[in-house]
C-alpha positions as CSV (number, residue, x, y, z in Angstrom):
1,M,0.0,0.0,0.0
2,T,1.4,3.3,-1.0
3,S,2.3,5.7,1.8
4,L,4.2,8.8,2.4
5,S,5.4,10.8,5.4
6,I,5.3,14.4,6.7
7,Q,8.4,15.7,8.3
8,S,7.6,18.2,11.0
9,E,10.0,20.0,13.3
10,Q,10.3,17.0,15.7
11,R,8.2,14.0,14.4
12,L,7.8,11.9,11.4
13,W,4.1,11.0,10.7
14,P,3.3,8.1,8.4
15,I,0.3,8.7,6.2
16,D,-1.9,6.0,4.7
17,L,-3.3,7.4,1.4
18,S,-6.3,5.2,1.3
19,A,-8.2,6.7,4.3
20,L,-9.2,9.7,6.3
21,I,-6.3,10.3,8.7
22,S,-6.1,12.0,12.0
23,L,-2.8,13.6,12.7
24,P,-1.4,15.5,15.7
25,T,-2.2,19.2,15.3
26,M,-0.8,20.5,12.0
27,S,-0.5,24.2,11.6
28,D,-1.8,26.1,8.6
29,R,1.8,26.5,7.4
30,Q,2.6,22.8,7.8
31,F,-0.7,21.9,5.9
32,Y,0.2,24.3,3.1
33,E,3.7,22.9,2.8
34,F,2.3,19.4,2.9
35,C,0.0,20.2,0.0
36,R,2.8,21.8,-2.0
37,T,5.0,18.8,-1.5
38,N,2.3,16.5,-2.7
39,A,0.9,18.6,-5.5
40,N,-0.1,15.5,-7.5
41,L,-2.7,14.6,-4.8
42,R,-6.1,16.0,-4.0
43,I,-5.9,17.0,-0.4
44,E,-8.6,18.5,1.9
45,R,-8.9,19.1,5.6
46,N,-12.1,18.9,7.6
47,S,-13.2,21.2,10.4
48,N,-11.7,18.7,13.0
49,G,-8.3,19.1,11.5
50,E,-8.3,15.6,9.8
51,I,-6.5,15.3,6.5
52,I,-8.3,13.8,3.6
53,V,-5.9,12.5,0.9
54,M,-7.4,11.4,-2.4
55,P,-5.8,10.2,-5.6
56,P,-5.9,12.4,-8.7
57,A,-9.3,12.3,-10.6
58,F,-9.7,9.5,-13.1
59,A,-9.5,10.8,-16.7
60,D,-13.2,10.5,-17.4
61,T,-14.0,12.5,-14.2
62,G,-11.4,15.1,-15.1
63,N,-13.0,15.5,-18.6
64,R,-16.4,16.1,-17.1
65,N,-15.0,18.5,-14.5
66,G,-13.5,20.4,-17.4
67,R,-16.9,20.6,-19.1
68,V,-18.5,22.0,-15.9
69,F,-15.7,24.5,-15.4
70,G,-15.7,25.5,-19.1
71,Q,-19.4,26.5,-19.0
72,L,-18.9,28.4,-15.7
73,F,-15.8,30.2,-17.0
74,M,-17.5,31.3,-20.3
75,W,-20.5,32.6,-18.3
76,S,-18.2,34.4,-15.8
77,E,-16.2,36.1,-18.5
78,T,-19.4,37.4,-20.1
79,D,-21.1,38.3,-16.7
80,G,-18.0,40.2,-15.5
81,T,-19.0,40.4,-11.8
82,G,-16.9,37.6,-10.4
83,E,-14.0,35.1,-10.6
84,A,-14.3,31.4,-11.6
85,F,-12.1,28.7,-10.0
86,D,-11.3,25.1,-11.1
87,S,-10.9,22.0,-9.1
88,S,-7.3,22.7,-8.2
89,S,-8.4,25.7,-6.0
90,G,-8.6,25.3,-2.2
91,F,-10.6,27.5,0.1
92,T,-10.6,27.8,3.9
93,L,-14.2,27.9,5.1
94,P,-15.2,29.8,8.3
95,N,-15.4,26.5,10.2
96,G,-11.7,25.9,9.4
97,A,-12.2,23.2,6.8
98,V,-10.1,23.4,3.6
99,R,-12.2,22.3,0.6
100,S,-11.6,22.1,-3.1
101,P,-14.9,22.0,-5.0
102,D,-14.8,20.9,-8.6
103,A,-15.8,24.4,-9.7
104,A,-16.4,27.6,-7.8
105,W,-17.2,31.2,-8.3
106,I,-16.8,34.3,-6.1
107,F,-18.0,37.9,-6.5
108,S,-15.1,40.1,-7.5
109,D,-15.6,42.6,-4.6
110,R,-15.3,39.8,-2.1
111,W,-12.3,38.2,-3.8
112,N,-10.5,41.5,-4.2
113,A,-11.0,42.3,-0.5
114,L,-8.5,39.5,0.3
115,S,-4.8,40.3,0.5
116,P,-2.5,39.0,-2.1
117,E,-1.0,36.6,0.5
118,Q,-4.5,35.3,1.3
119,Q,-5.3,34.8,-2.4
120,A,-2.0,33.0,-2.9
121,S,-2.8,30.4,-0.2
122,F,-6.0,28.5,0.6
123,A,-8.0,31.7,0.6
124,P,-10.1,32.3,3.7
125,I,-13.4,32.7,2.0
126,A,-16.5,30.6,1.2
127,P,-17.3,30.8,-2.5
128,D,-20.6,32.2,-3.6
129,F,-21.2,29.2,-5.9
130,V,-19.8,25.6,-5.8
131,V,-20.2,22.5,-7.9
132,E,-19.3,19.0,-6.8
133,L,-19.3,16.2,-9.4
134,R,-19.8,12.7,-8.1
135,S,-17.0,10.3,-9.3
136,S,-17.1,6.5,-9.2
137,S,-15.2,6.6,-5.9
138,D,-17.5,9.1,-4.2
139,T,-20.4,8.1,-2.0
140,L,-23.5,10.2,-2.3
141,A,-23.8,10.5,1.4
142,S,-20.3,12.0,1.8
143,L,-21.0,14.6,-0.9
144,Q,-24.3,15.5,0.6
145,K,-22.6,16.1,3.9
146,K,-20.0,18.3,2.1
147,M,-22.7,20.3,0.3
148,A,-24.5,20.9,3.7
149,E,-21.2,22.2,5.1
150,Y,-20.7,24.6,2.1
151,I,-24.2,26.0,2.7
152,S,-23.8,26.4,6.4
153,N,-20.5,28.2,5.9
154,G,-22.0,30.9,3.6
155,V,-22.1,29.4,0.1
156,R,-25.2,30.9,-1.6
157,L,-25.8,28.2,-4.3
158,G,-24.4,24.6,-4.6
159,L,-24.9,21.9,-7.2
160,L,-24.2,18.3,-6.5
161,I,-24.1,16.4,-9.8
162,D,-24.8,12.7,-9.4
163,R,-23.7,11.2,-12.8
164,Q,-24.5,7.6,-11.7
165,N,-28.1,8.4,-11.2
166,Y,-28.5,11.3,-13.6
167,K,-29.7,13.6,-10.8
168,V,-28.7,17.1,-9.8
169,H,-29.1,18.2,-6.2
170,I,-29.5,22.0,-5.8
171,Y,-28.6,23.5,-2.4
172,R,-29.6,26.9,-1.1
173,C,-29.5,28.5,2.4
174,D,-32.5,27.8,4.6
175,Q,-34.1,25.5,1.9
176,E,-34.4,21.7,1.5
177,P,-32.3,20.5,-1.4
178,Q,-34.1,20.4,-4.7
179,I,-33.5,17.2,-6.8
180,L,-33.8,17.3,-10.6
181,D,-34.1,14.0,-12.4
182,R,-32.3,13.8,-15.8
183,P,-32.5,17.5,-16.5
184,E,-31.4,18.8,-19.9
185,S,-30.1,21.9,-18.3
186,V,-29.8,23.3,-14.7
187,S,-30.6,27.0,-14.2
188,C,-28.5,28.8,-11.6
189,E,-30.8,31.8,-11.3
190,P,-31.4,34.0,-9.5
191,E,-28.0,33.8,-7.9
192,M,-26.2,33.5,-11.2
193,P,-28.3,35.4,-13.8
194,G,-28.1,33.8,-17.2
195,L,-26.1,30.7,-16.2
196,A,-27.7,27.4,-17.1
197,L,-25.4,24.3,-17.2
198,K,-26.1,22.0,-20.3
199,M,-26.1,18.6,-18.8
200,A,-25.6,16.6,-22.1
201,K,-22.0,17.8,-22.0
202,I,-21.6,16.6,-18.4
203,W,-23.4,13.2,-18.1
């Protein structure tokens, strides 16, 4: 089983890449350096400080992620009020979790209020919009829990795309998730005026 280690100032911690791992307290700096050292991995940290190490996305999932981000990016360039981010972007939520949604978008005034140093790290901000695309290795329950976390931390609109079941779960603050069955497109209004994801390019 593949493993790697983190060298801290005094201890060597073995890491099993196949699971959620609890480590002795890791500072933000150590976590940032750990992610830089292992840039080929997808790494998140939950609100309890536990590190989640995932393998790179399978090629098919990466292709579909690109189709989601491509539509978001094109809309964002036309709309002009915010910034679009792909799946390599990490954000520190108010609860301390570091998450990397498959696609995200933030109003420009909120993004520009951050310092250059904050923008260059795992920016301490909850995106206004996030998308999570379920891969073959993801459980629906784990992604639903992540979406609930996004909303409780200030995300205004979230989409969970369940490719296996051809469903899209739409999350908004103070509302029960809306589930669409085999939609041809998914409107993101009123939060994202004019944005409608074409699902034929994503399924």
